[in-house]
C-alpha positions, 0 to 999 in steps of 0.5 A: 317765411319772408326772404330774409327769414326776419319778422317785424315786431310792430305795435299798433295803437288804436285811437289815442290809447297809451299802449298798443297791441304787439304783432309779429308780421312775417308775411301778410296781415289782414286788417278788418272786422268780423261781421255778424254771422260769418266764420271768416276772421281777419288776421287782426280783427278790429271789431272790438275797437268799434270798427263797424261804427268807424267805417272799417271794412271787413277786408280793409287793408293788408300789412305785408313784409318782404323781409326788408321793409313793411308795407300797407295796401288799401283793398279798395274799401268804401271809406278808404285809407289815409297815411299821414294825411294822404289818401292812399290809392287802392291796391297800391302798396306804400312803405311804412315807417315807425310812428306813421299814423294810418286811418282805416275809415275813421279809425286812427292807428299809430304804427310803431316799430319795436326795434329791428326785425327779429329772427323767426322762432323756428330754431331747427327742422329735420332735413326734408321739411319745408315751411311754406311762406303762405298760411294755409287753413286746415281742413279738419285735420286732427292736431294733438296738443301736449301742454300742461299750462291751462292758459296756453292750452286754451290758446292752442285750441282757439288759434288752431280751431280758428285756422280749420284744425280739429284739436285735442289737448292733453296734459302729460305724456301718458295721456298723449299715449292713450290718445294715440291709441284712440285715433291717429292725429295728423300732427302733434304739438309737444311741450318739453316741460311736462309733469311726470315724464319728459316731453321727448319721451313721447317722440321716442314712443311715436317713432317706435310705434309701427302704427304711427311712426311718421306723425309730424311732431312739433316741439314748442319750448322756451328751452333754446340750448343747442344741446336740447334742440339737437336731442329733440331732433335726434328723438324724432322731432320734425320742427323745433319752435322756441317760445315765445312765438308768433301764432301765425308762424306756428299755424304755418308750421302746422299746415306745412307739416300736415300737408307735407305728410299728406302729400307723402301719404295720401291716405292720411288726408282728412276731408272737412265734414259737417259735424266732424267729431272732436278728438275729445269726443272720440270713443275710447278704445281701451287696451287694458292689457297694455303697460307703457314702461319708461326706464330711467336713463333711456329716452324711448319707452316701450309697451308690453301686452300682458294678456295673462302674465309676462316675466321680466329679466335678462332671459338669454334663451329664444325670444318669448312673447311673454317675456320682457327682455331688459338686457338692452337697458343695462340689466347685468350692470344693474343687478337684474336676474335672468328671470327676475319678476313677473307681472300678471293681469288679475282683471282688465287693467289691474296688475300685480307684480311678484318677485321670482326670488331674484338675487337683488330684489324687486321694489315698488316705490322703494318697498321691497317685495318678499319673494313669491308674494304678489303685490298690486302694481298701481298706475304710475308706480316706480318698479325697481329690479335690482338697481334698474328703475322704471316707471309703469303706466297702464293704457287703461282709462277705466281703472285710474288709480292713485300712485302707490 
């Protein structure tokens, strides 16, 4: 970030256009064009505006901010840069003011400031996180994006892949958990307003998973209340970014947390190899015997391996691998019996539940179960033991069933 922590909201009008393009500048903004056959893309690509025909170079000029002012510098181009009728000397920054007219070759650009510099979109970071000022492209590191809005998902993929990252997009928390069981990403970008299960449930799950407790998690959300930001950091989120945000700043956040995690754990570093498979194409390693359970009122879900069967209740004896202990979830207050119910796996990824003649009953989606009469437990069902409600999901993707 720039020294003052402020960004510049700038409108660039190309030619005699009535309206322009809004850009946030918080460091260096490269103006130029993308020649055919090259992968290098300037920060603001002028190719769609007939840049080649108007004499704009591939790397023509740079707008930069030091937090207090905005500057432009010509990069010693063939056709030069002209500011308000005066030709600029190459490599010498000049200060810009609102409504300046800048020519890149023969391309006219009117620069307008849209108000005062505005604060960064980074609302909070956990202690120890450093966001780099300079943008560093990725080297094929894997980013898991959890976002249900299709348009926003496409933008994440486009921007991150342009910046050298490998991207997988999922729409909800359960799909994210399944993705985590295929391959460990280098970072997670997480929306909070997701269908079904809240976004913060995922951060709680990740921090409890012994296989991937240190994955950097970045929240991007339009929710900006101090209470929500505090809750997110408490759940294990590393950086909280508010919407709308500038994409360059988000890329800096992603590259910062990824490189930071790699420096702490060198084994996580990813080499960029030709033909590296996208996360979407990684072979699924199903865990058909595993259920993920979200207890109502509790932030962190837990997983249960049902190899044959697993009982549920508030069993008070020695811990058993095939028993789900619900005492930490207020089992007594919610009327859960010591041995309340049992879940069985009848075939890979297919489960049933049976009430064990409990005092307060077992319910699937509000329907009471007769004691000792097994009923199918479909993916996404609400299971209620007494008054303790929970939502149950299977990690298997080979037995997708509709909600019961």
